[in-house]
MMTF fields as JSON, N, C-alpha, C and O atoms, coordinates in Angstrom:
{
  "mmtfVersion": "1.0.0",
  "mmtfProducer": "UNKNOWN",
  "numBonds": 263,
  "numAtoms": 264,
  "numGroups": 66,
  "numChains": 1,
  "numModels": 1,
  "chainsPerModel": [1],
  "groupsPerChain": [66],
  "chainIdList": ["A"],
  "bondAtomList": [4, 2, 8, 6, 12, 10, 16, 14, 20, 18, 24, 22, 28, 26, 32, 30, 36, 34, 40, 38, 44, 42, 48, 46, 52, 50, 56, 54, 60, 58, 64, 62, 68, 66, 72, 70, 76, 74, 80, 78, 84, 82, 88, 86, 92, 90, 96, 94, 100, 98, 104, 102, 108, 106, 112, 110, 116, 114, 120, 118, 124, 122, 128, 126, 132, 130, 136, 134, 140, 138, 144, 142, 148, 146, 152, 150, 156, 154, 160, 158, 164, 162, 168, 166, 172, 170, 176, 174, 180, 178, 184, 182, 188, 186, 192, 190, 196, 194, 200, 198, 204, 202, 208, 206, 212, 210, 216, 214, 220, 218, 224, 222, 228, 226, 232, 230, 236, 234, 240, 238, 244, 242, 248, 246, 252, 250, 256, 254, 260, 258],
  "bondOrderList": [1, 1, 1, 1, 1, 1, 1, 1, 1, 1, 1, 1, 1, 1, 1, 1, 1, 1, 1, 1, 1, 1, 1, 1, 1, 1, 1, 1, 1, 1, 1, 1, 1, 1, 1, 1, 1, 1, 1, 1, 1, 1, 1, 1, 1, 1, 1, 1, 1, 1, 1, 1, 1, 1, 1, 1, 1, 1, 1, 1, 1, 1, 1, 1, 1],
  "groupList": [{"groupName": "MET", "atomNameList": ["N", "CA", "C", "O"], "elementList": ["N", "C", "C", "O"], "formalChargeList": [0, 0, 0, 0], "bondAtomList": [1, 0, 2, 1, 3, 2], "bondOrderList": [1, 1, 2], "singleLetterCode": "M", "chemCompType": "L-PEPTIDE LINKING"}, {"groupName": "THR", "atomNameList": ["N", "CA", "C", "O"], "elementList": ["N", "C", "C", "O"], "formalChargeList": [0, 0, 0, 0], "bondAtomList": [1, 0, 2, 1, 3, 2], "bondOrderList": [1, 1, 2], "singleLetterCode": "T", "chemCompType": "L-PEPTIDE LINKING"}, {"groupName": "GLU", "atomNameList": ["N", "CA", "C", "O"], "elementList": ["N", "C", "C", "O"], "formalChargeList": [0, 0, 0, 0], "bondAtomList": [1, 0, 2, 1, 3, 2], "bondOrderList": [1, 1, 2], "singleLetterCode": "E", "chemCompType": "L-PEPTIDE LINKING"}, {"groupName": "ARG", "atomNameList": ["N", "CA", "C", "O"], "elementList": ["N", "C", "C", "O"], "formalChargeList": [0, 0, 0, 0], "bondAtomList": [1, 0, 2, 1, 3, 2], "bondOrderList": [1, 1, 2], "singleLetterCode": "R", "chemCompType": "L-PEPTIDE LINKING"}, {"groupName": "PHE", "atomNameList": ["N", "CA", "C", "O"], "elementList": ["N", "C", "C", "O"], "formalChargeList": [0, 0, 0, 0], "bondAtomList": [1, 0, 2, 1, 3, 2], "bondOrderList": [1, 1, 2], "singleLetterCode": "F", "chemCompType": "L-PEPTIDE LINKING"}, {"groupName": "ALA", "atomNameList": ["N", "CA", "C", "O"], "elementList": ["N", "C", "C", "O"], "formalChargeList": [0, 0, 0, 0], "bondAtomList": [1, 0, 2, 1, 3, 2], "bondOrderList": [1, 1, 2], "singleLetterCode": "A", "chemCompType": "L-PEPTIDE LINKING"}, {"groupName": "ILE", "atomNameList": ["N", "CA", "C", "O"], "elementList": ["N", "C", "C", "O"], "formalChargeList": [0, 0, 0, 0], "bondAtomList": [1, 0, 2, 1, 3, 2], "bondOrderList": [1, 1, 2], "singleLetterCode": "I", "chemCompType": "L-PEPTIDE LINKING"}, {"groupName": "LEU", "atomNameList": ["N", "CA", "C", "O"], "elementList": ["N", "C", "C", "O"], "formalChargeList": [0, 0, 0, 0], "bondAtomList": [1, 0, 2, 1, 3, 2], "bondOrderList": [1, 1, 2], "singleLetterCode": "L", "chemCompType": "L-PEPTIDE LINKING"}, {"groupName": "SER", "atomNameList": ["N", "CA", "C", "O"], "elementList": ["N", "C", "C", "O"], "formalChargeList": [0, 0, 0, 0], "bondAtomList": [1, 0, 2, 1, 3, 2], "bondOrderList": [1, 1, 2], "singleLetterCode": "S", "chemCompType": "L-PEPTIDE LINKING"}, {"groupName": "LYS", "atomNameList": ["N", "CA", "C", "O"], "elementList": ["N", "C", "C", "O"], "formalChargeList": [0, 0, 0, 0], "bondAtomList": [1, 0, 2, 1, 3, 2], "bondOrderList": [1, 1, 2], "singleLetterCode": "K", "chemCompType": "L-PEPTIDE LINKING"}, {"groupName": "ASP", "atomNameList": ["N", "CA", "C", "O"], "elementList": ["N", "C", "C", "O"], "formalChargeList": [0, 0, 0, 0], "bondAtomList": [1, 0, 2, 1, 3, 2], "bondOrderList": [1, 1, 2], "singleLetterCode": "D", "chemCompType": "L-PEPTIDE LINKING"}, {"groupName": "CYS", "atomNameList": ["N", "CA", "C", "O"], "elementList": ["N", "C", "C", "O"], "formalChargeList": [0, 0, 0, 0], "bondAtomList": [1, 0, 2, 1, 3, 2], "bondOrderList": [1, 1, 2], "singleLetterCode": "C", "chemCompType": "L-PEPTIDE LINKING"}, {"groupName": "PRO", "atomNameList": ["N", "CA", "C", "O"], "elementList": ["N", "C", "C", "O"], "formalChargeList": [0, 0, 0, 0], "bondAtomList": [1, 0, 2, 1, 3, 2], "bondOrderList": [1, 1, 2], "singleLetterCode": "P", "chemCompType": "L-PEPTIDE LINKING"}, {"groupName": "ASN", "atomNameList": ["N", "CA", "C", "O"], "elementList": ["N", "C", "C", "O"], "formalChargeList": [0, 0, 0, 0], "bondAtomList": [1, 0, 2, 1, 3, 2], "bondOrderList": [1, 1, 2], "singleLetterCode": "N", "chemCompType": "L-PEPTIDE LINKING"}, {"groupName": "TYR", "atomNameList": ["N", "CA", "C", "O"], "elementList": ["N", "C", "C", "O"], "formalChargeList": [0, 0, 0, 0], "bondAtomList": [1, 0, 2, 1, 3, 2], "bondOrderList": [1, 1, 2], "singleLetterCode": "Y", "chemCompType": "L-PEPTIDE LINKING"}, {"groupName": "VAL", "atomNameList": ["N", "CA", "C", "O"], "elementList": ["N", "C", "C", "O"], "formalChargeList": [0, 0, 0, 0], "bondAtomList": [1, 0, 2, 1, 3, 2], "bondOrderList": [1, 1, 2], "singleLetterCode": "V", "chemCompType": "L-PEPTIDE LINKING"}, {"groupName": "TRP", "atomNameList": ["N", "CA", "C", "O"], "elementList": ["N", "C", "C", "O"], "formalChargeList": [0, 0, 0, 0], "bondAtomList": [1, 0, 2, 1, 3, 2], "bondOrderList": [1, 1, 2], "singleLetterCode": "W", "chemCompType": "L-PEPTIDE LINKING"}],
  "groupTypeList": [0, 1, 2, 2, 3, 1, 4, 5, 6, 7, 4, 5, 5, 1, 6, 7, 8, 5, 3, 9, 7, 6, 10, 11, 6, 2, 8, 10, 9, 12, 13, 4, 5, 9, 10, 14, 4, 15, 2, 9, 5, 6, 13, 2, 5, 5, 4, 15, 0, 2, 9, 6, 10, 9, 9, 16, 12, 2, 15, 2, 8, 0, 2, 1, 9, 2],
  "groupIdList": [1, 2, 3, 4, 5, 6, 7, 8, 9, 10, 11, 12, 13, 14, 15, 16, 17, 18, 19, 20, 21, 22, 23, 24, 25, 26, 27, 28, 29, 30, 31, 32, 33, 34, 35, 36, 37, 38, 39, 40, 41, 42, 43, 44, 45, 46, 47, 48, 49, 50, 51, 52, 53, 54, 55, 56, 57, 58, 59, 60, 61, 62, 63, 64, 65, 66],
  "secStructList": [7, 7, 2, 2, 2, 2, 2, 2, 2, 2, 2, 2, 2, 2, 2, 2, 2, 2, 2, 2, 2, 2, 2, 2, 2, 2, 7, 1, 1, 7, 7, 6, 6, 2, 2, 2, 2, 2, 2, 2, 2, 2, 2, 2, 2, 2, 2, 2, 2, 2, 2, 2, 2, 2, 2, 1, 7, 7, 7, 7, 7, 2, 2, 2, 2, 7],
  "xCoordList": [8.905, 7.429, 6.635, 6.938, 5.582, 4.614, 3.629, 3.366, 3.211, 2.382, 1.067, 0.688, 0.569, -0.66, -0.308, -1.065, 0.9, 1.298, 1.509, 1.122, 2.104, 2.181, 0.914, 0.822, -0.016, -1.367, -2.073, -2.818, -1.752, -2.34, -1.775, -2.541, -0.321, 0.108, -0.335, -0.519, -0.557, -1.198, -2.433, -2.742, -3.265, -4.746, -4.781, -5.492, -4.014, -3.934, -3.333, -3.783, -2.434, -1.875, -2.867, -2.83, -3.661, -4.663, -5.776, -6.202, -6.107, -7.142, -6.516, -7.133, -5.356, -4.722, -4.47, -4.506, -4.194, -3.994, -5.133, -5.065, -6.248, -7.452, -8.083, -8.705, -7.996, -8.641, -8.002, -8.668, -6.598, -5.791, -5.736, -5.678, -5.753, -5.693, -7.091, -7.078, -8.087, -9.333, -9.422, -10.174, -8.771, -8.698, -7.829, -8.146, -6.699, -5.852, -6.543, -6.398, -7.339, -8.024, -9.059, -9.171, -9.784, -10.969, -10.404, -11.117, -9.19, -8.925, -8.201, -7.535, -8.323, -7.605, -6.251, -5.465, -5.938, -4.706, -3.591, -3.815, -2.377, -1.307, -1.127, -1.294, -0.732, -0.577, 0.67, 0.692, 1.747, 2.952, 2.927, 3.856, 1.841, 1.993, 1.409, 1.431, 0.943, 0.297, 1.397, 1.08, 2.616, 3.574, 3.885, 4.217, 3.839, 4.151, 3.116, 3.423, 1.936, 0.798, 0.88, 0.72, 1.134, 1.354, 2.427, 2.262, 3.593, 4.758, 4.515, 4.834, 3.927, 3.654, 2.427, 2.366, 1.631, 0.716, 1.267, 0.851, 2.257, 2.863, 3.864, 3.994, 4.425, 5.331, 4.363, 4.678, 3.295, 2.442, 1.89, 1.779, 1.478, 0.97, 2.113, 1.782, 3.313, 4.497, 4.649, 4.808, 4.599, 4.698, 3.657, 3.98, 2.457, 1.327, 1.592, 1.513, 1.866, 2.249, 3.521, 3.636, 4.467, 5.559, 4.982, 5.337, 4.221, 3.776, 2.915, 2.97, 2.116, 1.145, 2.282, 2.099, 3.284, 4.316, 5.008, 5.25, 5.359, 5.796, 4.801, 5.09, 3.627, 2.701, 2.1, 1.801, 1.945, 1.484, 2.548, 2.341, 3.577, 4.535, 3.719, 2.8, 4.234, 3.713, 4.209, 5.384, 3.269, 3.48, 3.47, 2.527, 4.433, 4.514, 3.491, 3.334, 2.742, 1.715, 2.258, 3.369, 1.423, 1.957, 2.203, 3.082, 1.403, 1.476, 2.904, 3.503, 3.457, 4.555, 5.846, 6.957, 5.629, 6.659, 7.121, 8.283, 5.942, 6.2, 6.753, 7.035],
  "yCoordList": [7.547, 7.347, 7.164, 6.36, 7.954, 8.005, 6.66, 6.032, 6.442, 5.162, 5.406, 4.491, 6.419, 6.706, 6.515, 5.982, 6.988, 6.733, 5.191, 4.663, 4.559, 3.057, 2.402, 1.417, 2.811, 2.199, 2.704, 1.971, 3.946, 4.285, 3.381, 2.874, 3.202, 2.228, 0.907, 0.275, 0.325, -0.962, -0.97, -1.896, 0.06, 0.025, 0.126, -0.592, 1.003, 1.154, -0.173, -0.579, -0.769, -1.94, -3.13, -3.986, -3.227, -4.232, -3.935, -4.866, -2.637, -2.533, -2.856, -3.654, -2.409, -2.671, -4.108, -4.479, -5.06, -6.439, -7.271, -8.429, -6.812, -7.678, -8.184, -9.244, -7.518, -8.08, -9.116, -10.075, -9.184, -10.204, -11.368, -12.508, -11.109, -12.11, -12.752, -13.759, -12.386, -13.083, -14.272, -15.123, -14.574, -15.843, -16.677, -17.856, -16.198, -17.108, -17.626, -18.792, -16.687, -17.132, -18.124, -19.096, -17.989, -18.948, -20.165, -21.164, -20.303, -21.697, -22.469, -21.94, -23.711, -24.775, -25.085, -25.728, -24.645, -24.981, -23.835, -22.63, -24.493, -23.391, -22.502, -22.874, -21.158, -20.245, -19.572, -19.068, -19.453, -18.998, -17.4, -16.664, -16.95, -15.63, -14.761, -13.538, -15.25, -14.5, -13.498, -12.319, -13.91, -12.936, -11.971, -10.851, -12.193, -11.292, -10.19, -9.018, -10.602, -9.631, -8.695, -7.484, -9.251, -8.478, -7.47, -6.319, -7.935, -7.091, -5.965, -4.784, -6.504, -5.26, -4.346, -3.2, -4.662, -3.708, -2.916, -1.773, -3.478, -2.657, -1.452, -0.289, -2.019, -0.966, 0.069, 1.256, -0.251, 0.793, 1.684, 2.887, 1.066, 2.007, 2.877, 3.997, 2.558, 3.391, 4.488, 5.675, 4.085, 5.095, 6.133, 7.319, 5.761, 6.667, 7.598, 8.821, 7.072, 7.909, 8.724, 9.758, 8.367, 9.364, 10.486, 11.65, 10.209, 11.391, 12.335, 13.557, 11.729, 12.729, 13.445, 14.629, 12.878, 13.635, 14.742, 15.809, 14.502, 15.623, 16.72, 17.917, 16.225, 17.296, 18.127, 19.317, 17.323, 18.011, 17.469, 16.434, 18.171, 17.733, 17.791, 18.565, 16.867, 16.818, 18.033, 18.387, 18.711, 19.847, 19.508, 18.84, 19.902, 19.671, 20.354, 21.532, 19.885, 20.442, 20.936, 20.614, 21.783, 22.275, 21.201, 21.328, 20.203, 19.047, 18.411, 18.17, 18.137, 17.569, 18.418, 17.902, 19.617, 20.626, 20.504, 20.587, 20.276, 20.361, 19.174, 19.035],
  "zCoordList": [8.401, 7.893, 9.111, 9.993, 9.136, 10.25, 10.117, 9.091, 11.355, 11.477, 10.432, 9.701, 10.44, 9.496, 8.051, 7.24, 7.773, 6.251, 5.979, 4.937, 6.915, 6.742, 6.619, 5.886, 7.215, 7.247, 5.809, 5.158, 5.456, 4.254, 3.059, 2.239, 3.011, 1.949, 2.124, 1.084, 3.217, 3.517, 2.904, 2.154, 3.16, 2.663, 1.074, 0.372, 0.652, -0.831, -1.465, -2.536, -0.88, -1.457, -1.352, -2.236, -0.431, -0.077, -1.444, -2.128, -1.666, -2.678, -3.875, -4.581, -4.323, -5.509, -5.765, -6.938, -4.731, -4.945, -4.801, -5.213, -4.234, -4.047, -5.233, -5.158, -6.39, -7.647, -8.051, -8.442, -8.059, -8.402, -7.499, -7.961, -6.1, -5.142, -4.874, -4.167, -5.259, -5.017, -5.753, -5.278, -6.919, -7.581, -6.828, -6.671, -6.306, -5.492, -4.218, -3.851, -3.518, -2.316, -2.614, -1.866, -3.569, -3.774, -4.288, -4.185, -4.859, -5.375, -4.394, -3.503, -4.548, -3.663, -4.166, -3.471, -5.372, -5.92, -5.49, -5.375, -5.29, -4.913, -6.101, -7.262, -5.686, -6.7, -6.353, -5.23, -7.102, -6.795, -7.185, -6.853, -7.882, -8.349, -7.138, -7.277, -6.081, -5.006, -4.452, -4.29, -4.173, -3.64, -4.667, -4.279, -5.877, -6.877, -6.989, -7.207, -6.837, -6.924, -5.64, -5.788, -4.346, -3.183, -3.239, -2.835, -3.772, -3.818, -4.864, -4.725, -5.883, -6.998, -6.385, -6.83, -5.595, -5.102, -4.04, -3.849, -3.264, -2.31, -3.042, -2.66, -4.044, -4.816, -5.502, -5.419, -6.126, -6.564, -5.599, -5.832, -4.344, -3.347, -2.804, -2.414, -2.726, -2.196, -3.414, -3.128, -4.671, -5.605, -5.462, -5.391, -5.418, -5.281, -4.02, -4.14, -2.965, -1.723, -1.92, -1.262, -2.744, -3.011, -3.984, -3.802, -4.872, -5.672, -4.797, -4.939, -3.888, -2.996, -2.076, -1.797, -1.658, -0.746, -1.49, -0.924, -2.843, -3.638, -3.899, -3.912, -4.103, -4.355, -3.228, -3.335, -2.056, -0.723, 0.358, 0.992, 0.497, 1.563, 2.983, 3.25, 3.756, 5.087, 5.838, 5.747, 6.621, 7.327, 8.77, 9.194, 9.592, 10.93, 11.651, 11.331, 12.565, 13.365, 14.552, 14.973, 15.148, 16.494, 17.613, 18.466, 17.538, 18.423, 18.335, 19.382, 17.147, 17.021, 17.305, 17.42, 17.398, 17.751, 19.165, 19.562, 19.933, 21.46, 21.908, 23.099]
}
């Protein structure tokens, strides 16, 4: 996996988890669901990237061939 794709998954996971995590961040109470929300968001982002890869496979550019 390229570095760009890794960052794309990270960005998507951040967006997917932000809505759920905002309550955890603003609260002073410990919240054990935080790890669950982050893990779920990462899995959802990876799923989306896999679907994109199937529909639009990565094409080698001339720069990577050299």
